[in-house]
C-alpha positions as CSV (number, residue, x, y, z in Angstrom):
1,M,-0.2,-0.1,0.1
2,T,1.5,3.4,-0.7
3,S,1.0,6.5,1.3
4,T,-1.8,7.8,-0.9
5,S,-4.0,4.9,-1.5
6,R,-7.1,4.5,-0.1
7,L,-8.3,2.8,2.8
8,P,-11.3,1.0,3.6
9,V,-13.4,2.5,6.4
10,L,-13.0,-0.2,8.7
11,A,-9.4,0.1,8.6
12,G,-9.2,3.8,8.5
13,L,-11.5,4.8,11.0
14,P,-9.8,3.0,13.7
15,L,-6.3,4.7,12.6
16,A,-8.4,8.1,12.9
17,V,-9.5,7.3,16.5
18,G,-5.7,6.3,17.1
19,A,-4.7,9.4,15.8
20,G,-7.2,11.5,18.0
21,L,-5.5,9.8,21.3
22,A,-2.9,11.9,21.0
23,I,-4.7,15.5,21.1
24,P,-5.0,14.9,25.0
25,V,-1.8,14.1,25.3
26,Q,-0.2,16.7,23.7
27,G,-2.2,19.1,25.1
28,R,-1.5,17.9,29.0
29,I,1.9,18.4,28.1
30,N,1.5,22.0,26.6
31,G,-0.4,23.0,29.3
32,A,2.1,21.6,31.9
33,L,4.7,23.4,29.7
34,G,2.5,26.8,29.6
35,A,2.2,26.4,33.2
36,R,5.8,26.4,33.5
37,L,6.8,28.9,31.7
38,G,4.0,31.2,32.5
39,D,3.3,31.9,29.1
40,G,1.1,29.8,26.8
41,I,2.4,31.3,23.2
42,A,6.0,30.3,24.1
43,A,4.4,26.7,24.8
44,A,2.8,26.7,21.7
45,V,6.3,27.7,20.0
46,V,8.4,25.7,21.9
47,S,5.6,22.6,20.7
48,F,5.6,23.7,17.3
49,S,9.3,23.9,17.0
50,T,10.0,20.2,18.1
51,G,7.5,19.1,15.9
52,L,9.3,20.6,13.1
53,L,12.5,19.4,13.7
54,V,11.3,15.8,14.0
55,M,10.0,16.3,10.5
56,I,12.9,17.8,9.3
57,L,15.0,14.8,10.5
58,I,12.2,11.8,9.4
59,S,12.2,14.1,5.7
60,L,15.8,13.8,5.4
61,L,16.4,10.0,6.9
62,L,13.7,7.9,5.4
63,P,13.9,7.5,1.6
64,R,9.9,8.5,1.1
65,G,10.6,11.5,3.3
66,R,13.3,12.8,1.0
67,A,11.2,11.8,-2.1
68,G,8.2,14.2,-0.5
69,L,10.8,16.9,0.1
70,A,11.7,16.7,-3.6
71,R,8.1,17.3,-4.6
72,I,7.0,20.2,-2.4
73,L,8.5,23.4,-4.7
74,P,7.5,21.8,-8.0
75,A,4.0,20.8,-6.6
76,V,3.8,24.4,-5.3
77,R,5.0,26.2,-8.6
78,S,2.9,24.2,-10.9
79,R,0.1,25.0,-8.9
80,A,-1.1,21.7,-8.7
81,F,-2.9,22.7,-5.9
82,P,-4.2,26.4,-4.6
83,R,-0.9,27.8,-3.0
84,I,-2.9,28.9,0.0
85,Y,-2.7,25.3,0.9
86,V,1.0,26.0,2.3
87,L,-0.6,27.7,4.6
88,A,-2.4,25.0,6.5
89,G,-0.5,25.1,9.6
90,G,-1.8,28.5,10.3
91,I,-4.9,27.2,11.5
92,G,-2.9,24.9,13.5
93,A,-1.3,28.0,15.1
94,L,-4.8,29.4,15.5
95,F,-6.4,26.7,17.8
96,V,-3.6,27.1,19.8
97,F,-4.2,30.8,20.2
98,A,-7.8,29.9,21.0
99,Q,-6.5,27.6,23.6
100,S,-4.2,30.3,24.9
101,F,-6.4,33.0,25.1
102,T,-9.7,31.3,25.8
103,V,-9.5,28.4,28.1
104,G,-9.0,30.9,31.3
105,L,-12.3,32.6,30.6
106,L,-14.8,29.4,29.4
107,G,-13.0,26.6,30.9
108,V,-11.9,23.0,29.2
109,A,-15.6,21.7,28.8
110,L,-16.8,24.9,27.2
111,F,-14.2,25.3,25.3
112,T,-14.3,21.8,23.6
113,V,-17.9,21.6,23.1
114,A,-17.4,25.1,21.1
115,T,-14.4,23.6,19.0
116,V,-16.0,20.1,18.6
117,T,-19.3,21.9,17.0
118,G,-17.2,23.9,14.8
119,Q,-15.1,21.2,13.6
120,T,-18.4,18.9,13.0
121,V,-20.4,21.5,11.1
122,S,-17.4,22.7,8.8
123,G,-17.1,19.1,8.2
124,L,-20.2,18.6,6.5
125,L,-19.6,21.5,4.6
126,V,-16.2,20.8,3.3
127,D,-17.1,17.3,2.2
128,R,-20.2,18.6,0.7
129,L,-17.8,21.1,-1.7
130,G,-15.9,18.3,-2.4
131,L,-12.7,20.4,-1.2
132,G,-11.1,17.3,0.3
133,P,-8.9,14.6,-1.6
134,A,-12.3,12.0,-1.4
135,G,-14.2,14.5,-3.4
136,K,-17.8,15.6,-2.9
137,K,-20.1,13.4,-0.3
138,P,-23.6,14.1,0.4
139,V,-25.3,15.6,3.4
140,T,-27.6,12.7,4.1
141,G,-29.8,12.1,6.7
142,I,-27.4,9.8,8.5
143,R,-24.4,12.3,8.4
144,V,-26.7,15.2,9.9
145,I,-28.1,12.9,12.4
146,G,-24.9,11.6,13.4
147,C,-23.3,14.9,13.8
148,V,-26.0,16.3,15.8
149,L,-25.3,13.2,18.4
150,T,-21.8,13.7,18.5
151,I,-22.0,17.3,19.5
152,A,-24.6,16.1,22.3
153,S,-22.6,13.5,23.3
154,V,-19.5,15.4,23.7
155,A,-21.0,17.7,25.7
156,W,-22.7,15.0,27.7
157,A,-19.1,13.7,28.2
158,V,-17.4,16.9,29.6
159,S,-20.2,17.9,31.4
160,P,-18.9,16.8,34.9
161,R,-16.3,19.6,34.0
162,F,-18.5,22.6,33.9
163,A,-18.7,23.1,37.6
164,G,-15.3,23.0,37.8
165,S,-13.6,24.6,35.0
166,G,-16.2,26.9,34.4
167,A,-16.3,30.2,32.6
168,T,-15.2,33.4,34.7
169,G,-16.4,36.2,32.7
170,D,-18.2,39.1,34.3
171,G,-20.6,39.8,31.9
172,G,-22.4,36.7,32.0
173,P,-24.0,34.7,29.2
174,A,-23.7,37.6,26.9
175,G,-20.1,38.3,27.8
176,L,-19.0,35.0,26.8
177,L,-20.0,35.2,23.2
178,L,-17.2,37.1,21.9
179,P,-14.9,34.6,23.6
180,L,-17.1,31.7,22.3
181,L,-16.4,32.7,19.0
182,L,-12.3,32.2,19.1
183,P,-13.0,28.3,19.6
184,V,-15.9,27.8,17.4
185,A,-14.2,29.4,14.4
186,A,-10.9,27.5,15.3
187,G,-12.7,24.3,15.5
188,F,-14.7,25.4,12.0
189,L,-11.2,25.8,10.2
190,M,-9.6,22.6,11.4
191,S,-11.5,20.7,8.5
192,F,-10.3,22.9,6.3
193,Q,-6.7,22.5,7.3
194,Q,-7.4,18.4,7.0
195,A,-8.6,19.0,3.7
196,M,-5.5,21.1,2.3
197,N,-3.1,18.8,4.0
198,G,-4.7,15.7,2.4
199,T,-4.6,17.3,-1.1
200,A,-1.3,18.1,-0.8
201,T,-0.6,14.8,0.4
202,M,-1.8,13.4,-3.3
203,H,0.7,15.3,-5.1
204,Y,3.8,15.6,-2.5
205,G,3.1,11.5,-2.4
206,T,3.5,11.1,1.1
207,P,1.8,12.8,4.4
208,I,5.5,13.4,5.4
209,A,6.2,16.5,3.1
210,A,2.4,17.9,4.4
211,T,3.1,17.3,7.7
212,L,6.4,19.1,7.4
213,V,5.0,22.3,5.8
214,N,2.2,22.2,8.0
215,F,4.8,22.5,11.2
216,L,6.7,25.1,9.0
217,A,3.6,27.3,8.9
218,G,2.6,27.2,11.7
219,S,5.9,27.6,13.4
220,L,6.4,30.9,11.6
221,V,3.2,32.2,12.7
222,L,3.7,31.3,16.4
223,W,7.5,32.7,16.1
224,A,6.4,36.1,14.5
225,A,3.4,36.3,17.6
226,L,6.2,35.4,20.0
227,G,8.5,38.2,18.7
228,V,5.8,40.9,18.9
229,K,5.2,39.3,23.1
230,L,8.8,39.6,23.8
231,L,8.9,43.3,22.3
232,V,6.0,44.1,24.6
233,A,6.3,42.0,27.9
234,G,9.6,40.5,27.9
235,P,10.9,37.2,28.7
236,G,9.1,34.4,30.8
237,N,10.7,31.7,32.5
238,P,13.4,29.8,31.2
239,L,13.1,26.2,29.3
240,P,12.6,23.3,31.8
241,G,15.4,20.7,31.6
242,E,12.8,17.7,31.8
243,W,12.7,15.8,28.4
244,W,9.0,15.0,28.7
245,Y,8.0,18.5,28.1
246,Y,9.3,18.7,24.7
247,L,6.9,15.7,23.3
248,G,4.1,18.1,22.6
249,G,5.4,18.5,18.8
250,P,5.8,15.0,18.4
251,M,2.3,13.9,19.5
252,G,1.0,16.6,17.0
253,C,3.1,15.1,13.9
254,V,1.3,11.9,14.7
255,F,-2.4,13.6,14.4
256,I,-1.5,15.9,11.8
257,G,0.4,13.1,9.6
258,L,-2.2,10.4,10.1
259,G,-5.2,13.0,9.5
260,A,-3.6,14.1,6.2
261,L,-3.1,10.3,5.1
262,L,-6.7,9.5,6.3
263,V,-8.6,12.3,4.4
264,R,-8.8,10.7,1.1
265,S,-10.4,7.4,2.3
266,L,-12.9,8.7,4.7
267,G,-13.5,12.0,4.0
268,V,-12.9,15.1,6.1
269,L,-15.9,14.9,8.1
270,V,-15.4,11.1,9.2
271,T,-11.8,11.6,9.7
272,G,-12.5,14.5,12.2
273,L,-14.9,12.4,14.2
274,G,-13.1,9.9,14.6
275,M,-10.3,12.1,16.1
276,I,-13.0,13.5,18.0
277,A,-13.7,9.8,19.8
278,G,-10.1,9.3,20.0
279,Q,-9.5,12.6,22.0
280,L,-12.3,11.8,24.3
281,L,-11.0,8.1,24.8
282,G,-7.4,9.4,25.2
283,S,-8.7,12.2,28.0
284,L,-11.1,9.3,29.8
285,A,-7.6,7.0,30.0
286,L,-5.5,10.0,31.1
287,D,-8.0,11.0,33.7
288,V,-8.1,7.5,35.0
289,V,-4.2,6.5,34.9
290,L,-2.8,9.8,35.6
291,P,-5.3,12.3,37.1
292,A,-4.9,15.7,37.0
293,P,-6.0,18.1,40.5
294,G,-9.8,18.6,40.4
295,T,-10.2,15.8,37.7
296,V,-13.6,14.5,37.6
297,V,-14.6,10.9,35.8
298,A,-18.7,10.9,36.6
299,P,-20.7,8.2,34.5
300,A,-21.4,10.8,32.4
301,T,-18.2,11.2,31.0
302,V,-17.8,7.5,30.4
303,L,-21.4,7.2,29.0
304,G,-21.2,10.3,26.9
305,T,-18.0,8.7,25.2
306,V,-19.8,5.8,24.4
307,L,-22.2,7.7,22.7
308,T,-20.0,9.6,21.0
309,L,-18.7,6.0,19.3
310,G,-22.2,5.2,18.2
311,A,-22.6,8.6,16.7
312,I,-19.7,8.1,14.7
313,I,-20.5,5.2,13.4
314,L,-23.8,5.9,12.6
315,A,-22.4,8.9,10.8
316,T,-20.1,6.2,8.3
317,L,-23.4,4.0,7.5
318,P,-24.6,4.6,4.1
319,W,-27.8,6.0,3.2
320,P,-30.8,3.6,2.0
321,R,-30.8,4.3,-2.0
322,G,-33.6,5.8,-2.7
323,A,-34.6,7.8,0.7
324,L,-33.7,11.0,-0.9
325,R,-36.3,11.4,-3.2
326,G,-34.6,9.6,-5.8
327,R,-31.5,11.4,-5.3
328,R,-28.0,9.8,-6.0
329,P,-25.2,10.3,-3.8
330,V,-22.2,11.9,-5.2
331,G,-18.8,10.2,-4.6
């Protein structure tokens, strides 16, 4: 199997879930690093920079990585895909900004629901428009029901955290509207990032090259932001010596690379839903094995996670022929 061949759903969906498992681990590491440095932007720079270093090494050491590296400039110059796709990593930087500036206001639970809502809605849109390498996929009743159930299930799974990580804004619900828009927008753009990376992967011949370009673009955005912050506020705390603080970037390589590989087979929506399921499963496992202070593992957490898995499986089911008044699905 080549890096750009299609995978059946039964094989691809578990890989998407596995990729999603890396997301909460990265979040836990980056959160701890941000607290240690006293600077969320600096922590994001460290994460993206270590991920970029890992991808440079992989690209140089592996034959497939070197082949993909050689295809990047020709693909961009020939306009094999829109050149703006090379900036997909900037969406990852925006997501990190959303974490840094709104989690303290909204709490982890509300932030999670906001990003999942944005990502799920945009997954339907991106698939319908055919922006990803899997082509157009219909907005069927099954997919819509699966998306709605996914959002509701995620909200249920994280509901025990609302009391402990609630929003701290002073303006009441109206005061939370603006902070909510940023994570919704960041989640909404994540589906576009996956579509862009997946399309680039087809032309580079490997997700290694697409992941490398993704980390390069994100690192440039974050280094520029850090430069501005240093000019305004000065440097923060020194970098820690513990090795595990620097694993966030490699974790990002895992889910970005697998996402770029899987969108051709699964489509953007199902890939994103699979990663959401993995994110919840990984969070549940961390809360049980390595609980953070104030961690809550309630029945709703477990049942909401299980229901999320069921909703995602539902979203992958084919719509019966003739159920859409004779319309034949595209793709």
